[in-house]
LUMFIZA-460222 format. One line per 8 residues: number of its first residue (from 1); their letters; for each residue z, y, x of N, C-alpha, C. Coordinates in pm, whole numbers, plus 32768, in hexadecimal, padded with zeros to 4 digits. Example, Ala and Ser with C-alpha at 12.3 -4.5 7.8 and 13.67 -1.06 7.14 Angstrom:
BEGIN
1 = as = 830C:7DC7:8527:830C:7E3E:84CE:830C:7EB6:8528; 82C4:7F1F:8505:82CA:7F96:8557:8313:8003:850A;
! end
This chain:
BEGIN
1 = mkelvlgl = C621:E20E:68A6:C618:E277:690B:C64E:E2FC:68D5; C62A:E31A:6857:C658:E397:681B:C6F0:E399:680F; C72A:E323:67ED:C7BB:E31B:67E1:C7FF:E331:6868; C7BF:E300:68D4:C7F5:E314:695A:C7F5:E3A8:697D; C78B:E3ED:6957:C784:E47E:696E:C7F6:E4C3:6925; C810:E498:68A7:C87E:E4D3:685A:C905:E4B8:689E; C912:E441:68DB:C98D:E422:6923:C9A2:E47F:6999; C939:E497:69E4:C942:E4F1:6A57:C960:E580:6A29;
9 = vqgatefl = C921:E5A7:69BA:C939:E62C:6983:C9CA:E63A:6956; C9FE:E5D3:6912:CA88:E5D5:68E3:CAEA:E5E6:6957; CAD8:E594:69C0:CB33:E59B:6A31:CB31:E622:6A76; CAB8:E658:6A88:CAAB:E6D7:6ACF:CAE0:E74B:6A7D; CAC5:E749:69FA:CAE7:E7BE:69A8:CB71:E7B5:6969; CBB0:E73E:6969:CC36:E732:6931:CC9A:E788:697D; CC89:E790:6A00:CCE8:E7D8:6A53:CCB8:E863:6A79; CC37:E871:6A93:CC05:E8F7:6AAB:CC14:E946:6A2A;
17 = pisssghl = CC3C:E9C4:6A31:CC5B:EA0F:69B6:CBDE:EA3E:696C; CB8A:E9DD:6945:CB0C:E9FF:6903:CAF8:E9AE:6883; CB5E:E964:6857:CB60:E919:67DA:CB0D:E89A:67DD; CB50:E828:67E8:CB0B:E7A7:67E7:CAD0:E78A:675E; CB19:E7A7:66F3:CAE8:E78A:666C:CA6B:E7DB:664D; CA6B:E85A:6678:C9F5:E8AD:6663:C97D:E87A:66AF; C991:E850:672C:C922:E81D:677C:C8F0:E796:6749; C94D:E740:671E:C923:E6BF:66E7:C8CE:E6D3:666A;
25 = alfsklms = C8F7:E730:6615:C8AA:E74C:659C:C821:E784:65C0; C81C:E7DF:6622:C79E:E81C:664B:C740:E7B4:6688; C774:E762:66E5:C720:E6FD:6725:C6F4:E693:66C1; C748:E675:665F:C721:E615:65F7:C6AA:E64B:65A9; C6AD:E6CD:658D:C63D:E70D:6546:C5BF:E709:659B; C5CD:E72D:661B:C55A:E733:6674:C51B:E6AA:6689; C56E:E63F:6686:C53C:E5B6:669C:C52A:E56A:6619; C534:E5B2:65AA:C51E:E577:6525:C57C:E502:650A;
33 = lpsdlsff = C5F9:E512:6532:C65F:E4AE:6514:C6C0:E4E8:64AC; C6F4:E495:6452:C755:E4C7:63F1:C7D6:E4EE:6436; C81A:E555:6403:C89B:E580:643B:C904:E51C:640E; C922:E4BB:6465:C97E:E44E:6445:CA0A:E473:6473; CA5D:E4A5:6417:CAE3:E4D3:6439:CB3A:E463:6471; CB27:E3E8:643F:CB75:E377:646F:CB54:E356:6500; CAD3:E357:6520:CAA8:E33E:65AA:CADB:E3AA:6607; CAD4:E428:65DA:CB05:E498:662B:CB9B:E487:6647;
41 = aflhlatf = CBE6:E45F:65DF:CC77:E44D:65EE:CC96:E3DB:664F; CC46:E36F:6648:CC5A:E2FE:66A3:CC49:E32A:6734; CBE9:E383:674D:CBD2:E3B2:67D5:CC49:E402:6809; CC9C:E435:67AD:CD14:E47D:67D9:CD73:E422:6826; CD6D:E3A0:680B:CDC2:E343:6855:CD9E:E342:68EA; CD1E:E356:6907:CCF3:E35B:6993:CD2D:E3D6:69D7; CD2D:E446:6991:CD64:E4BF:69CC:CDFD:E4B8:69D3; CE39:E46B:697A:CEC9:E451:6982:CEEA:E40A:6A05;
49 = vavlillw = CE9B:E3A5:6A27:CEB0:E35B:6AA3:CE99:E3B6:6B1C; CE36:E40F:6B14:CE19:E46A:6B82:CE91:E4C5:6B9F; CED1:E4F8:6B36:CF48:E54C:6B49:CFB9:E4FD:6B88; CFCD:E481:6B5C:D034:E42C:6B96:D01E:E419:6C2C; CFA1:E407:6C52:CF82:E3F0:6CDF:CF9F:E46D:6D32; CF74:E4E1:6D02:CF84:E55B:6D50:D015:E58D:6D52; D05B:E57D:6CE2:D0E4:E5B0:6CD9:D14C:E540:6CD9; D12C:E4D1:6D1B:D185:E45D:6D16:D210:E47C:6D4F;
57 = qdvasilv = D216:E4D3:6DB2:D299:E4F3:6DEC:D2F1:E53C:6D87; D2B5:E59A:6D3F:D302:E5E3:6CDA:D32B:E588:6C67; D2CE:E531:6C3C:D2ED:E4D2:6BD0:D35B:E473:6BFB; D351:E441:6C78:D3B6:E3E5:6CAC:D43F:E429:6CB6; D440:E4A7:6CE1:D4BF:E4F0:6CED:D501:E4FF:6C64; D4B0:E51B:6BFE:D4E6:E52A:6B77:D520:E4A5:6B46; D4D6:E438:6B5B:D504:E3B5:6B2D:D585:E38B:6B74; D588:E3A1:6BF7:D600:E37F:6C44:D676:E3D4:6C17;
65 = glvrldkn = D65B:E455:6C00:D6C4:E4AF:6BD3:D6FC:E487:6B4B; D6A5:E457:6AF3:D6D3:E42A:6A6F:D72C:E3AF:6A7C; D700:E353:6AD0:D74F:E2D8:6AE4:D7D7:E2F9:6B1F; D7DB:E35A:6B78:D85A:E380:6BB9:D8AC:E3E1:6B64; D87B:E3FE:6AED:D8BF:E458:6A8F:D8D3:E4E3:6ACC; D86E:E50D:6B19:D871:E593:6B54:D854:E5F9:6AE5; D8B4:E651:6ACC:D8A7:E6B2:6A5E:D829:E707:6A6A; D807:E730:6AE4:D792:E786:6AF7:D712:E743:6AC6;
73 = ywvltlkl = D703:E6C3:6AE5:D689:E67D:6ABC:D688:E65C:6A28; D6FE:E646:69EE:D705:E632:695E:D6DF:E6B3:6915; D70D:E724:6949:D6EA:E7A6:690C:D654:E7BF:691B; D61B:E7A1:6990:D58C:E7B3:69A6:D53C:E75D:6944; D568:E6E0:6932:D523:E686:68D5:D527:E6BD:6847; D598:E6F3:681F:D5A4:E72F:679A:D546:E7A8:678B; D53A:E7F5:67F6:D4DD:E867:67F3:D44D:E836:67E0; D428:E7CB:6825:D3A2:E793:6817:D38B:E760:6788;
81 = vvssipag = D3F4:E727:674D:D3EB:E6F9:66C2:D3D6:E771:6665; D423:E7DB:667B:D416:E855:662B:D388:E88C:6636; D350:E88A:66AE:D2C9:E8BC:66C4:D25F:E867:667F; D27F:E7E8:6666:D21F:E78C:6629:D221:E792:6590; D28E:E7C5:6557:D29D:E7C2:64C5:D231:E811:647A; D213:E88E:649F:D1AE:E8D8:6451:D127:E893:644A; D0F6:E860:64BB:D073:E81E:64BB:D077:E79E:6467; D0E8:E757:646D:D0F5:E6DE:641D:D0EF:E6FB:6389;
89 = ivgllfee = D133:E765:635F:D133:E78B:62D2:D0A8:E7B7:62A5; D069:E80C:62F5:CFE4:E83E:62D2:CF80:E7CB:62CD; CF8A:E76D:632C:CF2F:E6FC:632E:CF3B:E6A5:62B3; CFB5:E68C:6286:CFCC:E637:6211:CFA3:E67B:618F; CFBC:E6FD:6185:CFA3:E744:6108:CF13:E775:60F8; CED0:E78D:6168:CE4D:E7CD:615F:CDDE:E77C:61A1; CDEE:E6F7:61AB:CD8A:E6A3:61EC:CD01:E6B1:61AB; CCFC:E6B2:6126:CC7C:E6BB:60E0:CC37:E740:60FB;
97 = kvesaiss = CC85:E7AC:6100:CC4B:E82F:611A:CC16:E837:61AA; CC5B:E7F3:6207:CC2C:E7F0:6291:CBA8:E7A4:6299; CB9D:E735:6250:CB21:E6E8:624D:CAB0:E73C:6213; CAD1:E790:61B1:CA6D:E7E8:6176:CA41:E851:61DA; CAA2:E887:6225:CA84:E8EF:6288:CA2C:E8BA:62F7; CA42:E83C:631E:C9F6:E803:638E:C965:E7EB:6367; C947:E7EC:62E4:C8BE:E7DA:62B6:C873:E85E:62B0; C8B9:E8CD:62BE:C87A:E951:62BB:C86D:E987:6349;
105 = qkligvff = C7F6:E976:6386:C7E5:E99D:6410:C7F0:EA33:6424; C7C6:EA81:63C2:C7D0:EB13:63CE:C862:EB3F:63D0; C8B7:EAFD:637F:C945:EB1D:6380:C982:EAFA:6406; C956:EA8A:643F:C985:EA63:64C4:C95C:EACC:652B; C8E5:EB05:6519:C8B7:EB70:6572:C914:EBE8:656F; C945:EC0A:64F7:C9A4:EC78:64E9:CA25:EC59:6536; CA54:EBDC:652A:CACF:EBB5:656F:CABC:EBB3:6607; CA42:EB94:6635:CA25:EB9C:66C5:CA3A:EC2C:66F5;
113 = vvtavalw = CA0D:EC8B:66A6:CA1B:ED18:66CA:CAAE:ED40:66CE; CAFC:ED10:666C:CB8B:ED2D:6669:CBCF:ECFA:66E8; CBAC:EC7F:6710:CBE4:EC46:678A:CBBD:EC97:6805; CB40:ECC3:6809:CB0F:ED12:687B:CB5E:ED93:688B; CB76:EDD9:681C:CBC0:EE57:6820:CC50:EE3F:684F; CC8F:EDD5:6818:CD19:EDB6:683C:CD26:ED95:68D0; CCC7:ED48:6906:CCCC:ED24:6993:CCB8:ED9D:69EE; CC61:EDF8:69C2:CC48:EE70:6A12:CCC8:EEC2:6A22;
121 = lsdkfsge = CD17:EEC7:69B8:CD93:EF14:69BB:CE05:EECC:6A03; CDFD:EE46:6A08:CE6E:EDF6:6A3A:CE8F:EE0C:6ACD; CE2D:EE31:6B1E:CE46:EE41:6BAD:CEA5:EEB6:6BCA; CEBF:EF08:6B64:CF1A:EF7A:6B77:CFAC:EF52:6B61; CFC1:EED9:6B2E:D04A:EEAF:6B0C:D081:EE4C:6B71; D102:EE5A:6B8D:D148:EDF9:6BE2:D1DC:EE21:6BE6; D231:EDC3:6C0A:D2BF:EDE0:6C11:D303:ED86:6C76; D384:ED71:6C64:D3CF:ED20:6CC3:D41C:ECAE:6C80;
129 = ktmmtisy = D410:ECA1:6BFD:D457:EC37:6BB8:D420:EBAE:6BDF; D478:EB4A:6BDD:D44F:EAC1:6BF9:D45D:EA6E:6B79; D433:E9F0:6B82:D443:E996:6B10:D4D5:E989:6AE9; D52B:E990:6B4C:D5BB:E97F:6B34:D5FB:E9FC:6AF8; D5C2:EA72:6B12:D605:EAEE:6AE9:D5CB:EB2C:6A6A; D559:EAFC:6A38:D527:EB34:69BB:D584:EB0D:6949; D586:EB5D:68E1:D5DC:EB42:686E:D593:EAE9:680A; D5DE:EABB:67A6:D59F:EA6D:673B:D53C:EAC3:66ED;
137 = kdafvigl = D55B:EB43:66E1:D500:EB9F:669F:D47D:EBA9:66EC; D487:EBB4:6771:D410:EBB6:67C6:D3BE:EB37:67B0; D402:EAC6:67AE:D3BF:EA46:679C:D375:EA41:6717; D3B4:EA78:66AE:D374:EA77:662A:D2FA:EAD3:6628; D303:EB45:666B:D292:EBA2:6672:D21B:EB5F:66B6; D235:EB19:6723:D1CA:EAD1:6769:D18F:EA66:670C; D1E7:EA25:66BE:D1B9:E9C1:665F:D15F:E9FC:65F5; D17A:EA78:65CA:D123:EABA:6568:D098:EAD0:65A1;
145 = fqaiailp = D091:EAF1:6621:D00F:EB02:6661:CFC4:EA7C:6664; D00D:EA10:667B:CFCD:E98C:667A:CF9B:E969:65EE; CFE6:E991:6587:CFBE:E975:64FE:CF3C:E9BD:64DA; CF2D:EA37:6509:CEB1:EA83:64F0:CE3B:EA3B:652E; CE55:E9FB:65A1:CDE9:E9B9:65ED:CDB8:E939:65AB; CDEC:E914:6537:CDB7:E8A0:64F1:CD2D:E8BE:64BA; CD0D:E93F:64B0:CC89:E969:6481:CC21:E952:64EE; CBAF:E915:64CC:CB46:E8FD:6530:CB0E:E980:6565;
153 = gisrsgft = CB06:E98B:65E9:CAD8:EA06:6627:CB4B:EA57:6660; CBC6:EA3A:6630:CC3F:EA77:6669:CC77:EA14:66CF; CC84:EA3F:674A:CCAF:E9E5:67B6:CD45:E9CB:67B3; CD6D:E94A:67AD:CDFB:E928:67AF:CE39:E94F:6834; CDF7:E927:68A2:CE2F:E947:6925:CE33:E9DE:693A; CDC9:EA22:6912:CDC4:EAB2:6922:CE30:EAFA:68D3; CE3F:EAD4:6854:CE9E:EB1B:67FE:CF2F:EAF9:6821; CF4B:EA7F:6849:CFD5:EA60:6871:CFF8:EAA5:68F5;
161 = ligallvg = CF97:EAAE:694E:CFAF:EAF9:69CA:CFCB:EB8C:69AA; CF7C:EBC4:6950:CF8F:EC4F:6928:D018:EC61:68E8; D03D:EC05:6890:D0C1:EC0C:6850:D131:EC06:68B6; D125:EBAB:6917:D18C:EB9D:697E:D195:EC1A:69D5; D123:EC54:69F6:D124:ECCE:6A48:D15D:ED44:69FA; D140:ED49:6979:D171:EDB6:6925:D20A:EDB6:691A; D246:ED3F:6918:D2D9:ED3A:690E:D31B:ED4C:6996; D2CB:ED5E:69FF:D303:ED80:6A81:D30C:ED11:6AE6;
169 = msrveafk = D2C2:ECA4:6AD3:D2C7:EC37:6B35:D26F:EC57:6BAD; D293:EC21:6C21:D23F:EC2E:6C97:D1C1:EBDB:6C81; D15B:EBF4:6CCF:D0DC:EBAF:6CBA:D0E6:EB1A:6CD8; D12D:EAF6:6D41:D13C:EA68:6D64:D188:EA1F:6CF5; D1F5:EA5B:6CC7:D246:EA1D:6C5E:D1FC:EA19:6BD9; D1AE:EA81:6BBD:D160:EA85:6B41:D0FA:EA12:6B3F; D0BB:E9F9:6BB1:D05A:E98B:6BBB:D09E:E905:6B9E; D10F:E8EE:6BDF:D156:E86F:6BCC:D183:E85E:6B3B;
177 = ysflmslp = D1BE:E8C5:6B04:D1F3:E8BB:6A7C:D183:E8A6:6A17; D114:E8EC:6A2A:D0A2:E8E0:69CF:D074:E850:69C3; D06F:E80A:6A34:D039:E782:6A2F:D0A3:E718:6A14; D11F:E734:6A36:D18A:E6D8:6A0E:D198:E6D7:6976; D18B:E74D:6936:D197:E753:68A5:D11D:E719:685E; D0B0:E707:68AA:D039:E6CC:686D:D046:E634:685D; D0A0:E5F7:68AB:D0A8:E565:68AD:D0C6:E527:6824; D12F:E551:67DD:D149:E512:675B:D0DB:E52C:66F5;
185 = vtlaagll = D09E:E5A2:66F9:D035:E5C4:6698:CFB7:E570:66B0; CF8A:E569:672E:CF10:E51D:674B:CF28:E487:6739; CF9F:E457:675B:CFBD:E3C9:6748:CFBB:E3A6:66B3; CFFC:E3F8:6663:D001:E3DD:65D3:CF76:E3E4:6594; CF28:E449:65BB:CEA1:E459:6583:CE4A:E3E0:65A4; CE54:E3B1:6620:CE03:E33E:6648:CE2E:E2BD:6606; CEB1:E2A4:6602:CEE3:E226:65CA:CEC8:E21C:6534; CED2:E28C:64ED:CEBD:E28B:645D:CE2D:E26A:6438;
193 = kipevhms = CDD0:E28C:6491:CD42:E27A:6471:CD07:E1F9:64AB; CD53:E1B1:6500:CD1E:E137:653D:CCEA:E0D3:64D4; CD31:E0BC:6465:CCFF:E05C:6401:CC78:E083:63C6; CC53:E102:63CD:CBD6:E130:6392:CB62:E12F:63F6; CB7F:E10D:6474:CB18:E10F:64DC:CAE1:E083:64F1; CA5D:E077:64EF:CA1C:DFF6:650A:CA0F:DFE5:65A0; CA62:DF8E:65D9:CA65:DF7B:666A:C9E5:DF36:669C; C9B2:DF6A:670A:C93A:DF30:6749:C939:DF59:67DB;
201 = gvvlgsfa = C8DD:DF21:6826:C8D1:DF46:68B2:C8B2:DFDA:68C3; C861:E00E:6868:C83D:E09C:686F:C8B7:E0F4:6857; C909:E0CF:67F6:C981:E11D:67D6:C9E2:E119:684C; C9F5:E0A3:6887:CA4F:E097:68FA:CA19:E0E3:6973; C993:E0E3:6981:C956:E130:69ED:C96D:E1C5:69D9; C969:E1F1:695B:C985:E27C:693B:CA15:E29F:695F; CA6F:E23F:6946:CAFD:E251:6968:CB0C:E266:69FF; CAC8:E211:6A4D:CAD1:E21C:6ADF:CA97:E2A1:6B0F;
209 = galfsglv = CA29:E2CA:6AD2:C9EC:E34A:6AF7:CA48:E3BF:6ADA; CA8C:E3B8:6A67:CAE9:E423:6A42:CB60:E428:6AA2; CB8E:E3B3:6ACE:CBFE:E3AD:6B2C:CBD9:E3EC:6BB1; CB64:E3C9:6BE5:CB37:E3FD:6C66:CB23:E495:6C62; CAD6:E4C3:6C01:CABA:E553:6BF9:CB38:E5A0:6BD5; CB95:E55F:6B8D:CC13:E5A0:6B6C:CC66:E5BD:6BE7; CC6D:E55E:6C42:CCB9:E572:6CBE:CC7F:E5E4:6D11; CBFA:E5E6:6D1B:CBB9:E650:6D69:CBD4:E6D9:6D2C;
217 = slivlryl = CBC6:E6E2:6CA7:CBD9:E764:6C66:CC6B:E792:6C6C; CCC9:E734:6C69:CD57:E758:6C76:CD72:E79A:6CFD; CD3B:E761:6D65:CD4F:E797:6DEC:CD13:E823:6DF7; CC9B:E833:6DBD:CC59:E8B7:6DBF:CCAC:E91D:6D72; CCDB:E8F7:6CFB:CD27:E954:6CA8:CDAB:E97B:6CEA; CDED:E91C:6D2B:CE6B:E93C:6D6F:CE54:E9A9:6DD7; CDE7:E99E:6E23:CDCA:EA03:6E89:CDAC:EA8C:6E4B; CD59:EA8D:6DE3:CD30:EB0C:6DA6:CDA2:EB4D:6D57;
225 = tvsahlky = CDFC:EAFB:6D21:CE6F:EB32:6CDA:CECD:EB78:6D3B; CEED:EB34:6DA7:CF49:EB6C:6E0A:CF0F:EBEA:6E4C; CE8B:EBEB:6E61:CE4C:EC5D:6EA4:CE22:ECCB:6E42; CE46:ECBC:6DC0:CE29:ED21:6D59:CD94:ED3E:6D4C; CD45:ECD5:6D3D:CCB5:ECE6:6D2D:CC82:ECA2:6CAD; CCD4:ECA1:6C46:CCA9:EC64:6BC8:CC38:ECB4:6B87; CC29:ED32:6BAE:CBC0:ED86:6B74:CB34:ED4C:6B8C; CB25:ECFA:6BF5:CAA3:ECBE:6C10:CA74:EC6A:6B99;
233 = fslylivp = CAD3:EC29:6B57:CAB0:EBD6:6AE5:CA83:EC2B:6A6E; CAB2:ECA7:6A68:CA86:ED01:69FE:C9F0:ED19:6A07; C9C1:ED2D:6A81:C932:ED44:6A96:C8E1:ECC8:6A71; C914:EC53:6A97:C8CD:EBD7:6A77:C8C2:EBC2:69E0; C92C:EBE4:6996:C931:EBC8:6906:C8C8:EC16:68B7; C88C:EC7B:68F4:C81E:ECC1:68B2:C7AB:EC61:6895; C795:EC01:68F1:C726:EBA2:68E2:C737:EB47:6868; C7A7:EAF9:685D:C7B4:EAA5:67E7:C7C1:EAF5:6765;
241 = avlsflvk = C7F6:EB6F:676F:C801:EBC2:66F6:C776:EBE5:66C3; C71E:EC0F:671C:C695:EC31:66F4:C64B:EBB6:66C0; C65A:EB46:6707:C619:EACA:66DB:C64A:EAA0:6650; C6C8:EAB6:6636:C702:EA90:65B5:C6C3:EAE0:6543; C69D:EB5B:655E:C65D:EBAC:64F7:C5C8:EB8A:64E8; C58D:EB52:6551:C4FE:EB34:654E:C4DE:EAA8:651A; C538:EA46:6538:C51C:E9BC:6514:C522:E9AB:647D; C4D0:E94E:6449:C4CB:E933:63B9:C4FE:E8A5:639C;
! end
């Protein structure tokens, strides 16, 4: 039952800009469960599927464009690759330090506060650039924001949205790009950890819970991103931040 709760938490918080890793660590503490990084990574596969379902038209357009050798879609794909490089490098080089950070709930509390401040400021940013018109430099900058979000308590969705808005993307395009660039990272994280996960009915149930709550949270985030109301999440993050400092 506790694992199912973690699955629901993962799905809901992976996309809402409130940090899934930080919430999983916090809920694990509250329910006296060990912070299992492999299990958390496996749940990312559920959120990978959720993104595919919601953005299937964009994913299909990219795949068709690649097959047809459409230059625009090949360039877009290269930009997504560029955006994925920083997080991939940080993940490979600093995995042990991330595991250490996830064991320090007070440090996670600090990162919750950092995310809250960033989200509060983000509603002031917006532009007109699209996925097709951003430069490779823009793509790399967004990737740097994703790399920072490897820290528990720093929201991947929140920081990539902020990065995309800072380089001048429109809110609709920033939302799409943020989650399209998440696909290779979440897929790789999940697949690499599958051998370390002990499969059971409970684990698969957690996967289903993460998929369901992930779809719901994606729809909510899309609405709040477009309407420039990400600041609401800043107010919410005060709660897990305080709990992180209080829990032992």
